PyMOL Python script that loads the backbone (N, CA, C, O; Angstrom):
from pymol import cmd

cmd.read_pdbstr("""\
ATOM      1  N   MET A   1      19.325   7.811  38.389  1.00  0.00           N
ATOM      2  CA  MET A   1      19.010   8.434  36.918  1.00  0.00           C
ATOM      3  C   MET A   1      17.824   9.009  37.188  1.00  0.00           C
ATOM      4  O   MET A   1      17.010   8.643  38.036  1.00  0.00           O
ATOM      5  N   SER A   2      17.721  10.191  36.223  1.00  0.00           N
ATOM      6  CA  SER A   2      16.793  11.256  36.538  1.00  0.00           C
ATOM      7  C   SER A   2      15.571  10.779  35.370  1.00  0.00           C
ATOM      8  O   SER A   2      15.638   9.999  34.420  1.00  0.00           O
ATOM      9  N   THR A   3      14.700  11.429  35.784  1.00  0.00           N
ATOM     10  CA  THR A   3      13.450  11.133  34.772  1.00  0.00           C
ATOM     11  C   THR A   3      13.680  11.559  33.423  1.00  0.00           C
ATOM     12  O   THR A   3      13.018  11.143  32.473  1.00  0.00           O
ATOM     13  N   ASP A   4      14.667  12.431  33.331  1.00  0.00           N
ATOM     14  CA  ASP A   4      14.955  13.148  31.818  1.00  0.00           C
ATOM     15  C   ASP A   4      15.724  11.903  31.091  1.00  0.00           C
ATOM     16  O   ASP A   4      15.462  11.471  29.968  1.00  0.00           O
ATOM     17  N   ASN A   5      16.606  11.486  31.869  1.00  0.00           N
ATOM     18  CA  ASN A   5      17.459  10.476  31.300  1.00  0.00           C
ATOM     19  C   ASN A   5      16.752   9.142  30.759  1.00  0.00           C
ATOM     20  O   ASN A   5      17.100   8.616  29.701  1.00  0.00           O
ATOM     21  N   VAL A   6      15.756   8.656  31.556  1.00  0.00           N
ATOM     22  CA  VAL A   6      14.707   7.661  31.418  1.00  0.00           C
ATOM     23  C   VAL A   6      13.951   8.085  30.141  1.00  0.00           C
ATOM     24  O   VAL A   6      13.862   7.339  29.166  1.00  0.00           O
ATOM     25  N   SER A   7      13.456   9.217  30.192  1.00  0.00           N
ATOM     26  CA  SER A   7      12.780   9.623  28.946  1.00  0.00           C
ATOM     27  C   SER A   7      13.412   9.711  27.527  1.00  0.00           C
ATOM     28  O   SER A   7      12.898   9.359  26.466  1.00  0.00           O
ATOM     29  N   ALA A   8      14.913  10.377  27.786  1.00  0.00           N
ATOM     30  CA  ALA A   8      15.659  10.200  26.699  1.00  0.00           C
ATOM     31  C   ALA A   8      15.934   8.903  26.226  1.00  0.00           C
ATOM     32  O   ALA A   8      16.009   8.690  25.015  1.00  0.00           O
ATOM     33  N   GLU A   9      16.100   7.968  27.107  1.00  0.00           N
ATOM     34  CA  GLU A   9      16.369   6.680  26.871  1.00  0.00           C
ATOM     35  C   GLU A   9      15.299   5.970  25.997  1.00  0.00           C
ATOM     36  O   GLU A   9      15.534   5.447  24.907  1.00  0.00           O
ATOM     37  N   GLN A  10      14.165   6.017  26.580  1.00  0.00           N
ATOM     38  CA  GLN A  10      12.813   5.510  25.825  1.00  0.00           C
ATOM     39  C   GLN A  10      12.741   6.047  24.622  1.00  0.00           C
ATOM     40  O   GLN A  10      12.507   5.275  23.691  1.00  0.00           O
ATOM     41  N   LEU A  11      12.911   7.404  24.352  1.00  0.00           N
ATOM     42  CA  LEU A  11      12.660   8.003  23.329  1.00  0.00           C
ATOM     43  C   LEU A  11      13.846   7.565  22.173  1.00  0.00           C
ATOM     44  O   LEU A  11      13.484   7.502  20.998  1.00  0.00           O
ATOM     45  N   ARG A  12      14.989   7.323  22.459  1.00  0.00           N
ATOM     46  CA  ARG A  12      15.885   6.817  21.748  1.00  0.00           C
ATOM     47  C   ARG A  12      15.520   5.430  21.109  1.00  0.00           C
ATOM     48  O   ARG A  12      15.535   5.206  19.898  1.00  0.00           O
ATOM     49  N   LEU A  13      15.179   4.496  22.129  1.00  0.00           N
ATOM     50  CA  LEU A  13      14.769   3.283  21.863  1.00  0.00           C
ATOM     51  C   LEU A  13      13.469   3.082  20.869  1.00  0.00           C
ATOM     52  O   LEU A  13      13.364   2.224  19.993  1.00  0.00           O
ATOM     53  N   PHE A  14      12.609   3.981  21.190  1.00  0.00           N
ATOM     54  CA  PHE A  14      11.462   4.049  20.089  1.00  0.00           C
ATOM     55  C   PHE A  14      11.919   4.635  18.726  1.00  0.00           C
ATOM     56  O   PHE A  14      11.340   4.239  17.715  1.00  0.00           O
ATOM     57  N   ILE A  15      12.761   5.407  18.642  1.00  0.00           N
ATOM     58  CA  ILE A  15      13.300   5.752  17.389  1.00  0.00           C
ATOM     59  C   ILE A  15      14.150   4.732  16.533  1.00  0.00           C
ATOM     60  O   ILE A  15      14.142   4.597  15.309  1.00  0.00           O
ATOM     61  N   GLU A  16      14.846   4.084  17.430  1.00  0.00           N
ATOM     62  CA  GLU A  16      15.787   3.046  16.893  1.00  0.00           C
ATOM     63  C   GLU A  16      14.901   2.093  16.477  1.00  0.00           C
ATOM     64  O   GLU A  16      15.243   1.529  15.438  1.00  0.00           O
ATOM     65  N   ARG A  17      13.699   1.678  17.041  1.00  0.00           N
ATOM     66  CA  ARG A  17      12.790   0.700  16.711  1.00  0.00           C
ATOM     67  C   ARG A  17      12.027   1.082  15.152  1.00  0.00           C
ATOM     68  O   ARG A  17      11.857   0.304  14.214  1.00  0.00           O
ATOM     69  N   ILE A  18      11.710   2.299  15.224  1.00  0.00           N
ATOM     70  CA  ILE A  18      10.999   2.800  14.179  1.00  0.00           C
ATOM     71  C   ILE A  18      11.982   2.516  12.787  1.00  0.00           C
ATOM     72  O   ILE A  18      11.682   1.993  11.713  1.00  0.00           O
ATOM     73  N   GLU A  19      13.218   3.060  13.252  1.00  0.00           N
ATOM     74  CA  GLU A  19      14.219   2.979  12.034  1.00  0.00           C
ATOM     75  C   GLU A  19      14.398   1.770  11.483  1.00  0.00           C
ATOM     76  O   GLU A  19      14.385   1.645  10.259  1.00  0.00           O
ATOM     77  N   ARG A  20      14.572   0.812  12.242  1.00  0.00           N
ATOM     78  CA  ARG A  20      14.632  -0.605  11.981  1.00  0.00           C
ATOM     79  C   ARG A  20      13.380  -0.967  11.055  1.00  0.00           C
ATOM     80  O   ARG A  20      13.482  -1.559   9.981  1.00  0.00           O
ATOM     81  N   LEU A  21      12.286  -0.563  11.579  1.00  0.00           N
ATOM     82  CA  LEU A  21      10.952  -1.045  10.916  1.00  0.00           C
ATOM     83  C   LEU A  21      10.843  -0.338   9.614  1.00  0.00           C
ATOM     84  O   LEU A  21      10.278  -0.875   8.662  1.00  0.00           O
ATOM     85  N   GLU A  22      11.345   0.806   9.543  1.00  0.00           N
ATOM     86  CA  GLU A  22      11.342   1.577   8.070  1.00  0.00           C
ATOM     87  C   GLU A  22      12.341   0.805   7.240  1.00  0.00           C
ATOM     88  O   GLU A  22      12.138   0.540   6.055  1.00  0.00           O
ATOM     89  N   GLU A  23      13.225   0.520   7.781  1.00  0.00           N
ATOM     90  CA  GLU A  23      14.410  -0.459   6.694  1.00  0.00           C
ATOM     91  C   GLU A  23      13.630  -1.635   6.316  1.00  0.00           C
ATOM     92  O   GLU A  23      13.549  -1.937   5.125  1.00  0.00           O
ATOM     93  N   ASP A  24      13.048  -2.328   7.222  1.00  0.00           N
ATOM     94  CA  ASP A  24      12.228  -3.483   6.710  1.00  0.00           C
ATOM     95  C   ASP A  24      11.267  -3.362   5.851  1.00  0.00           C
ATOM     96  O   ASP A  24      11.105  -4.241   5.005  1.00  0.00           O
ATOM     97  N   LYS A  25      10.358  -2.129   5.913  1.00  0.00           N
ATOM     98  CA  LYS A  25       9.453  -1.714   5.072  1.00  0.00           C
ATOM     99  C   LYS A  25       9.964  -1.374   3.671  1.00  0.00           C
ATOM    100  O   LYS A  25       9.358  -1.773   2.676  1.00  0.00           O
ATOM    101  N   LYS A  26      11.055  -0.652   3.591  1.00  0.00           N
ATOM    102  CA  LYS A  26      11.854  -0.575   2.463  1.00  0.00           C
ATOM    103  C   LYS A  26      12.178  -1.647   1.801  1.00  0.00           C
ATOM    104  O   LYS A  26      11.990  -1.693   0.586  1.00  0.00           O
ATOM    105  N   GLY A  27      12.689  -2.631   2.450  1.00  0.00           N
ATOM    106  CA  GLY A  27      13.039  -3.945   1.890  1.00  0.00           C
ATOM    107  C   GLY A  27      11.816  -4.861   1.460  1.00  0.00           C
ATOM    108  O   GLY A  27      11.928  -5.741   0.606  1.00  0.00           O
ATOM    109  N   ILE A  28      10.920  -4.640   1.970  1.00  0.00           N
ATOM    110  CA  ILE A  28       9.592  -5.262   1.680  1.00  0.00           C
ATOM    111  C   ILE A  28       9.150  -4.649   0.428  1.00  0.00           C
ATOM    112  O   ILE A  28       8.840  -5.420  -0.480  1.00  0.00           O
ATOM    113  N   ALA A  29       9.064  -3.315   0.219  1.00  0.00           N
ATOM    114  CA  ALA A  29       8.499  -2.414  -0.906  1.00  0.00           C
ATOM    115  C   ALA A  29       9.292  -2.990  -1.942  1.00  0.00           C
ATOM    116  O   ALA A  29       8.729  -3.610  -2.845  1.00  0.00           O
ATOM    117  N   ASP A  30      10.809  -2.831  -1.916  1.00  0.00           N
ATOM    118  CA  ASP A  30      11.594  -3.370  -2.929  1.00  0.00           C
ATOM    119  C   ASP A  30      11.212  -4.725  -3.535  1.00  0.00           C
ATOM    120  O   ASP A  30      11.179  -4.881  -4.755  1.00  0.00           O
ATOM    121  N   ASP A  31      10.936  -5.665  -2.699  1.00  0.00           N
ATOM    122  CA  ASP A  31      10.666  -6.997  -2.997  1.00  0.00           C
ATOM    123  C   ASP A  31       9.420  -7.067  -3.767  1.00  0.00           C
ATOM    124  O   ASP A  31       9.389  -7.746  -4.793  1.00  0.00           O
ATOM    125  N   ILE A  32       8.245  -6.333  -3.302  1.00  0.00           N
ATOM    126  CA  ILE A  32       7.032  -6.229  -4.249  1.00  0.00           C
ATOM    127  C   ILE A  32       7.222  -5.567  -5.421  1.00  0.00           C
ATOM    128  O   ILE A  32       6.517  -5.874  -6.383  1.00  0.00           O
ATOM    129  N   LYS A  33       8.164  -4.590  -5.532  1.00  0.00           N
ATOM    130  CA  LYS A  33       8.526  -3.854  -6.784  1.00  0.00           C
ATOM    131  C   LYS A  33       9.207  -4.967  -7.793  1.00  0.00           C
ATOM    132  O   LYS A  33       8.931  -4.959  -8.992  1.00  0.00           O
ATOM    133  N   ASP A  34      10.034  -5.837  -7.270  1.00  0.00           N
ATOM    134  CA  ASP A  34      10.746  -7.027  -7.811  1.00  0.00           C
ATOM    135  C   ASP A  34       9.478  -7.949  -8.531  1.00  0.00           C
ATOM    136  O   ASP A  34       9.474  -8.340  -9.698  1.00  0.00           O
ATOM    137  N   VAL A  35       8.622  -8.135  -7.711  1.00  0.00           N
ATOM    138  CA  VAL A  35       7.298  -9.079  -8.166  1.00  0.00           C
ATOM    139  C   VAL A  35       6.593  -8.580  -9.323  1.00  0.00           C
ATOM    140  O   VAL A  35       6.240  -9.321 -10.241  1.00  0.00           O
ATOM    141  N   TYR A  36       6.357  -7.176  -9.291  1.00  0.00           N
ATOM    142  CA  TYR A  36       5.637  -6.525 -10.334  1.00  0.00           C
ATOM    143  C   TYR A  36       6.370  -6.495 -11.475  1.00  0.00           C
ATOM    144  O   TYR A  36       5.833  -6.562 -12.580  1.00  0.00           O
ATOM    145  N   ALA A  37       7.848  -6.376 -11.280  1.00  0.00           N
ATOM    146  CA  ALA A  37       8.719  -6.291 -12.709  1.00  0.00           C
ATOM    147  C   ALA A  37       8.766  -7.728 -13.086  1.00  0.00           C
ATOM    148  O   ALA A  37       8.875  -7.962 -14.290  1.00  0.00           O
ATOM    149  N   GLU A  38       8.703  -8.720 -12.269  1.00  0.00           N
ATOM    150  CA  GLU A  38       8.839 -10.170 -12.687  1.00  0.00           C
ATOM    151  C   GLU A  38       7.556 -10.417 -13.530  1.00  0.00           C
ATOM    152  O   GLU A  38       7.652 -10.887 -14.664  1.00  0.00           O
ATOM    153  N   ALA A  39       6.345 -10.098 -12.975  1.00  0.00           N
ATOM    154  CA  ALA A  39       5.068 -10.367 -13.542  1.00  0.00           C
ATOM    155  C   ALA A  39       5.076  -9.613 -14.972  1.00  0.00           C
ATOM    156  O   ALA A  39       4.629 -10.141 -15.990  1.00  0.00           O
ATOM    157  N   LYS A  40       5.650  -8.289 -14.928  1.00  0.00           N
ATOM    158  CA  LYS A  40       5.665  -7.460 -16.241  1.00  0.00           C
ATOM    159  C   LYS A  40       6.311  -8.247 -17.320  1.00  0.00           C
ATOM    160  O   LYS A  40       5.894  -8.411 -18.467  1.00  0.00           O
ATOM    161  N   GLY A  41       7.471  -8.741 -16.738  1.00  0.00           N
ATOM    162  CA  GLY A  41       8.245  -9.619 -17.679  1.00  0.00           C
ATOM    163  C   GLY A  41       7.757 -10.767 -18.327  1.00  0.00           C
ATOM    164  O   GLY A  41       8.336 -11.169 -19.336  1.00  0.00           O
ATOM    165  N   THR A  42       6.590 -11.453 -17.805  1.00  0.00           N
ATOM    166  CA  THR A  42       6.123 -12.419 -18.169  1.00  0.00           C
ATOM    167  C   THR A  42       4.772 -12.191 -18.904  1.00  0.00           C
ATOM    168  O   THR A  42       4.041 -13.105 -19.285  1.00  0.00           O
ATOM    169  N   GLY A  43       4.505 -10.737 -19.074  1.00  0.00           N
ATOM    170  CA  GLY A  43       3.486 -10.419 -19.810  1.00  0.00           C
ATOM    171  C   GLY A  43       2.181  -9.860 -19.043  1.00  0.00           C
ATOM    172  O   GLY A  43       1.174  -9.534 -19.671  1.00  0.00           O
ATOM    173  N   PHE A  44       2.246  -9.798 -18.032  1.00  0.00           N
ATOM    174  CA  PHE A  44       1.186  -9.148 -17.134  1.00  0.00           C
ATOM    175  C   PHE A  44       1.272  -7.679 -16.853  1.00  0.00           C
ATOM    176  O   PHE A  44       2.363  -7.175 -16.587  1.00  0.00           O
ATOM    177  N   ASP A  45       0.049  -6.889 -16.903  1.00  0.00           N
ATOM    178  CA  ASP A  45       0.140  -5.415 -16.847  1.00  0.00           C
ATOM    179  C   ASP A  45       0.326  -5.121 -15.175  1.00  0.00           C
ATOM    180  O   ASP A  45      -0.456  -5.511 -14.308  1.00  0.00           O
ATOM    181  N   ALA A  46       1.253  -4.531 -15.009  1.00  0.00           N
ATOM    182  CA  ALA A  46       1.616  -4.290 -13.470  1.00  0.00           C
ATOM    183  C   ALA A  46       0.404  -3.281 -12.911  1.00  0.00           C
ATOM    184  O   ALA A  46      -0.242  -3.463 -11.879  1.00  0.00           O
ATOM    185  N   LYS A  47       0.267  -2.240 -13.794  1.00  0.00           N
ATOM    186  CA  LYS A  47      -0.792  -1.227 -13.349  1.00  0.00           C
ATOM    187  C   LYS A  47      -2.145  -1.826 -13.004  1.00  0.00           C
ATOM    188  O   LYS A  47      -2.835  -1.422 -12.068  1.00  0.00           O
ATOM    189  N   THR A  48      -2.489  -2.856 -13.856  1.00  0.00           N
ATOM    190  CA  THR A  48      -3.910  -3.611 -13.665  1.00  0.00           C
ATOM    191  C   THR A  48      -3.736  -4.410 -12.472  1.00  0.00           C
ATOM    192  O   THR A  48      -4.682  -4.625 -11.715  1.00  0.00           O
ATOM    193  N   MET A  49      -2.401  -4.925 -12.238  1.00  0.00           N
ATOM    194  CA  MET A  49      -2.425  -5.928 -11.008  1.00  0.00           C
ATOM    195  C   MET A  49      -2.369  -5.147  -9.750  1.00  0.00           C
ATOM    196  O   MET A  49      -2.660  -5.709  -8.694  1.00  0.00           O
ATOM    197  N   ARG A  50      -1.992  -3.802  -9.772  1.00  0.00           N
ATOM    198  CA  ARG A  50      -2.057  -2.866  -8.521  1.00  0.00           C
ATOM    199  C   ARG A  50      -3.481  -2.719  -8.170  1.00  0.00           C
ATOM    200  O   ARG A  50      -3.923  -2.854  -7.029  1.00  0.00           O
ATOM    201  N   LYS A  51      -4.259  -2.400  -9.350  1.00  0.00           N
ATOM    202  CA  LYS A  51      -5.711  -2.089  -8.980  1.00  0.00           C
ATOM    203  C   LYS A  51      -6.332  -3.160  -8.417  1.00  0.00           C
ATOM    204  O   LYS A  51      -7.075  -3.023  -7.444  1.00  0.00           O
ATOM    205  N   ILE A  52      -6.074  -4.364  -8.999  1.00  0.00           N
ATOM    206  CA  ILE A  52      -6.697  -5.683  -8.387  1.00  0.00           C
ATOM    207  C   ILE A  52      -6.154  -5.934  -6.905  1.00  0.00           C
ATOM    208  O   ILE A  52      -6.890  -6.412  -6.041  1.00  0.00           O
ATOM    209  N   VAL A  53      -4.944  -5.616  -6.682  1.00  0.00           N
ATOM    210  CA  VAL A  53      -4.435  -5.828  -5.186  1.00  0.00           C
ATOM    211  C   VAL A  53      -5.225  -4.930  -4.350  1.00  0.00           C
ATOM    212  O   VAL A  53      -5.575  -5.245  -3.212  1.00  0.00           O
ATOM    213  N   ALA A  54      -5.582  -3.530  -5.042  1.00  0.00           N
ATOM    214  CA  ALA A  54      -6.228  -2.582  -4.190  1.00  0.00           C
ATOM    215  C   ALA A  54      -7.722  -3.111  -3.931  1.00  0.00           C
ATOM    216  O   ALA A  54      -8.269  -3.013  -2.833  1.00  0.00           O
ATOM    217  N   LEU A  55      -8.229  -3.594  -4.889  1.00  0.00           N
ATOM    218  CA  LEU A  55      -9.701  -3.816  -4.896  1.00  0.00           C
ATOM    219  C   LEU A  55      -9.790  -5.192  -3.605  1.00  0.00           C
ATOM    220  O   LEU A  55     -10.630  -5.238  -2.707  1.00  0.00           O
ATOM    221  N   ARG A  56      -8.736  -6.162  -3.838  1.00  0.00           N
ATOM    222  CA  ARG A  56      -8.830  -7.098  -2.867  1.00  0.00           C
ATOM    223  C   ARG A  56      -8.527  -6.856  -1.494  1.00  0.00           C
ATOM    224  O   ARG A  56      -8.700  -7.703  -0.617  1.00  0.00           O
ATOM    225  N   LYS A  57      -8.058  -5.660  -1.289  1.00  0.00           N
ATOM    226  CA  LYS A  57      -7.731  -5.167   0.159  1.00  0.00           C
ATOM    227  C   LYS A  57      -9.132  -4.633   0.740  1.00  0.00           C
ATOM    228  O   LYS A  57      -9.252  -4.639   1.965  1.00  0.00           O
ATOM    229  N   MET A  58     -10.273  -4.141  -0.100  1.00  0.00           N
ATOM    230  CA  MET A  58     -11.192  -3.528   0.507  1.00  0.00           C
ATOM    231  C   MET A  58     -12.397  -4.571   0.640  1.00  0.00           C
ATOM    232  O   MET A  58     -12.601  -5.414  -0.234  1.00  0.00           O
ATOM    233  N   ASP A  59     -13.185  -4.457   1.795  1.00  0.00           N
ATOM    234  CA  ASP A  59     -14.321  -5.359   2.012  1.00  0.00           C
ATOM    235  C   ASP A  59     -15.435  -5.219   1.014  1.00  0.00           C
ATOM    236  O   ASP A  59     -15.615  -4.100   0.533  1.00  0.00           O
ATOM    237  N   LYS A  60     -16.244  -6.265   0.625  1.00  0.00           N
ATOM    238  CA  LYS A  60     -17.000  -6.448  -0.441  1.00  0.00           C
ATOM    239  C   LYS A  60     -17.896  -5.249  -0.565  1.00  0.00           C
ATOM    240  O   LYS A  60     -18.054  -4.725  -1.667  1.00  0.00           O
ATOM    241  N   GLY A  61     -18.464  -4.810   0.464  1.00  0.00           N
ATOM    242  CA  GLY A  61     -19.204  -3.452   0.435  1.00  0.00           C
ATOM    243  C   GLY A  61     -18.756  -2.248  -0.222  1.00  0.00           C
ATOM    244  O   GLY A  61     -19.343  -1.501  -1.005  1.00  0.00           O
ATOM    245  N   ALA A  62     -17.486  -2.215   0.306  1.00  0.00           N
ATOM    246  CA  ALA A  62     -16.834  -1.028  -0.155  1.00  0.00           C
ATOM    247  C   ALA A  62     -16.258  -0.915  -1.480  1.00  0.00           C
ATOM    248  O   ALA A  62     -16.051   0.134  -2.091  1.00  0.00           O
ATOM    249  N   ARG A  63     -15.994  -2.224  -1.905  1.00  0.00           N
ATOM    250  CA  ARG A  63     -15.621  -2.627  -3.378  1.00  0.00           C
ATOM    251  C   ARG A  63     -16.806  -2.411  -4.386  1.00  0.00           C
ATOM    252  O   ARG A  63     -16.677  -1.879  -5.488  1.00  0.00           O
ATOM    253  N   GLN A  64     -18.006  -2.908  -3.848  1.00  0.00           N
ATOM    254  CA  GLN A  64     -19.275  -2.790  -4.993  1.00  0.00           C
ATOM    255  C   GLN A  64     -19.616  -1.180  -5.024  1.00  0.00           C
ATOM    256  O   GLN A  64     -20.026  -0.634  -6.049  1.00  0.00           O
ATOM    257  N   GLU A  65     -19.412  -0.526  -3.861  1.00  0.00           N
ATOM    258  CA  GLU A  65     -19.786   0.961  -3.804  1.00  0.00           C
ATOM    259  C   GLU A  65     -18.605   1.738  -4.643  1.00  0.00           C
ATOM    260  O   GLU A  65     -18.987   2.695  -5.316  1.00  0.00           O
ATOM    261  N   ALA A  66     -17.441   1.469  -4.661  1.00  0.00           N
ATOM    262  CA  ALA A  66     -16.399   2.074  -5.379  1.00  0.00           C
ATOM    263  C   ALA A  66     -16.715   1.560  -7.010  1.00  0.00           C
ATOM    264  O   ALA A  66     -16.546   2.390  -7.903  1.00  0.00           O
ATOM    265  N   GLU A  67     -17.063   0.513  -7.272  1.00  0.00           N
ATOM    266  CA  GLU A  67     -17.309   0.117  -8.734  1.00  0.00           C
ATOM    267  C   GLU A  67     -18.625   0.676  -9.172  1.00  0.00           C
ATOM    268  O   GLU A  67     -18.714   0.915 -10.376  1.00  0.00           O
ATOM    269  N   ALA A  68     -19.563   0.906  -8.492  1.00  0.00           N
ATOM    270  CA  ALA A  68     -20.676   1.639  -8.774  1.00  0.00           C
ATOM    271  C   ALA A  68     -20.571   3.133  -9.101  1.00  0.00           C
ATOM    272  O   ALA A  68     -21.048   3.796 -10.021  1.00  0.00           O
ATOM    273  N   LEU A  69     -19.807   3.447  -8.070  1.00  0.00           N
ATOM    274  CA  LEU A  69     -19.441   5.039  -8.453  1.00  0.00           C
ATOM    275  C   LEU A  69     -18.741   5.240  -9.607  1.00  0.00           C
ATOM    276  O   LEU A  69     -19.068   6.150 -10.368  1.00  0.00           O
ATOM    277  N   LEU A  70     -17.655   4.384  -9.883  1.00  0.00           N
ATOM    278  CA  LEU A  70     -17.124   4.461 -11.184  1.00  0.00           C
ATOM    279  C   LEU A  70     -17.912   4.174 -12.368  1.00  0.00           C
ATOM    280  O   LEU A  70     -17.596   4.722 -13.424  1.00  0.00           O
ATOM    281  N   GLU A  71     -18.827   3.439 -12.324  1.00  0.00           N
ATOM    282  CA  GLU A  71     -19.786   3.238 -13.203  1.00  0.00           C
ATOM    283  C   GLU A  71     -20.745   4.395 -13.624  1.00  0.00           C
ATOM    284  O   GLU A  71     -21.047   4.691 -14.781  1.00  0.00           O
ATOM    285  N   THR A  72     -21.169   4.999 -12.470  1.00  0.00           N
ATOM    286  CA  THR A  72     -22.059   6.172 -12.491  1.00  0.00           C
ATOM    287  C   THR A  72     -21.235   7.286 -13.262  1.00  0.00           C
ATOM    288  O   THR A  72     -21.804   7.882 -14.177  1.00  0.00           O
ATOM    289  N   TYR A  73     -19.994   7.580 -12.958  1.00  0.00           N
ATOM    290  CA  TYR A  73     -19.064   8.672 -13.418  1.00  0.00           C
ATOM    291  C   TYR A  73     -18.642   8.364 -14.897  1.00  0.00           C
ATOM    292  O   TYR A  73     -18.385   9.250 -15.712  1.00  0.00           O
ATOM    293  N   LYS A  74     -18.596   7.050 -15.157  1.00  0.00           N
ATOM    294  CA  LYS A  74     -18.254   6.694 -16.576  1.00  0.00           C
ATOM    295  C   LYS A  74     -19.480   7.070 -17.436  1.00  0.00           C
ATOM    296  O   LYS A  74     -19.382   7.690 -18.495  1.00  0.00           O
ATOM    297  N   ALA A  75     -20.700   6.625 -16.869  1.00  0.00           N
ATOM    298  CA  ALA A  75     -21.813   6.852 -17.817  1.00  0.00           C
ATOM    299  C   ALA A  75     -22.194   8.442 -17.985  1.00  0.00           C
ATOM    300  O   ALA A  75     -22.863   8.933 -18.894  1.00  0.00           O
ATOM    301  N   ALA A  76     -21.591   9.118 -16.870  1.00  0.00           N
ATOM    302  CA  ALA A  76     -21.875  10.631 -17.135  1.00  0.00           C
ATOM    303  C   ALA A  76     -21.182  11.102 -18.045  1.00  0.00           C
ATOM    304  O   ALA A  76     -21.662  11.994 -18.744  1.00  0.00           O
ATOM    305  N   LEU A  77     -20.108  10.711 -18.234  1.00  0.00           N
ATOM    306  CA  LEU A  77     -19.047  11.091 -19.184  1.00  0.00           C
ATOM    307  C   LEU A  77     -18.997  10.351 -20.362  1.00  0.00           C
ATOM    308  O   LEU A  77     -18.006  10.470 -21.083  1.00  0.00           O
ATOM    309  N   GLY A  78     -20.002   9.530 -20.704  1.00  0.00           N
ATOM    310  CA  GLY A  78     -20.101   8.766 -21.648  1.00  0.00           C
ATOM    311  C   GLY A  78     -19.304   7.835 -22.143  1.00  0.00           C
ATOM    312  O   GLY A  78     -19.298   7.569 -23.345  1.00  0.00           O
ATOM    313  N   LEU A  79     -18.542   7.235 -21.265  1.00  0.00           N
ATOM    314  CA  LEU A  79     -17.640   6.263 -21.225  1.00  0.00           C
ATOM    315  C   LEU A  79     -18.143   4.623 -20.982  1.00  0.00           C
ATOM    316  O   LEU A  79     -17.434   3.631 -21.148  1.00  0.00           O
ATOM    317  N   ALA A  80     -19.447   4.648 -20.579  1.00  0.00           N
ATOM    318  CA  ALA A  80     -20.104   3.448 -20.275  1.00  0.00           C
ATOM    319  C   ALA A  80     -20.092   2.503 -21.501  1.00  0.00           C
ATOM    320  O   ALA A  80     -20.116   2.845 -22.684  1.00  0.00           O
ATOM    321  N   ASP A  81     -20.047   1.136 -20.948  1.00  0.00           N
ATOM    322  CA  ASP A  81     -20.013   0.065 -22.146  1.00  0.00           C
ATOM    323  C   ASP A  81     -21.139   0.110 -23.120  1.00  0.00           C
ATOM    324  O   ASP A  81     -21.173  -0.683 -24.061  1.00  0.00           O
TER     325      ASP A  81
END
""", "prot")
cmd.dss("prot")
cmd.show_as("cartoon", "prot")
cmd.util.cbc("prot")
cmd.orient("prot")
């Protein structure tokens, strides 16, 4: 077996793994979409929930920095509370 055949086989295996993972990712994304739709159906705001999920992914320092920056921008535009 030549080196080209081994490399081609390895490449094919990597591509197939990536394709399977992409399929899994799509399935998970569809599941998440369904959960947001379910939450919306019970009266929750999906857009706000997405923001909360994004905030919870951030570490505390980054979250505080983002919130402070948002408040600064809001104040500069006259949107502050």
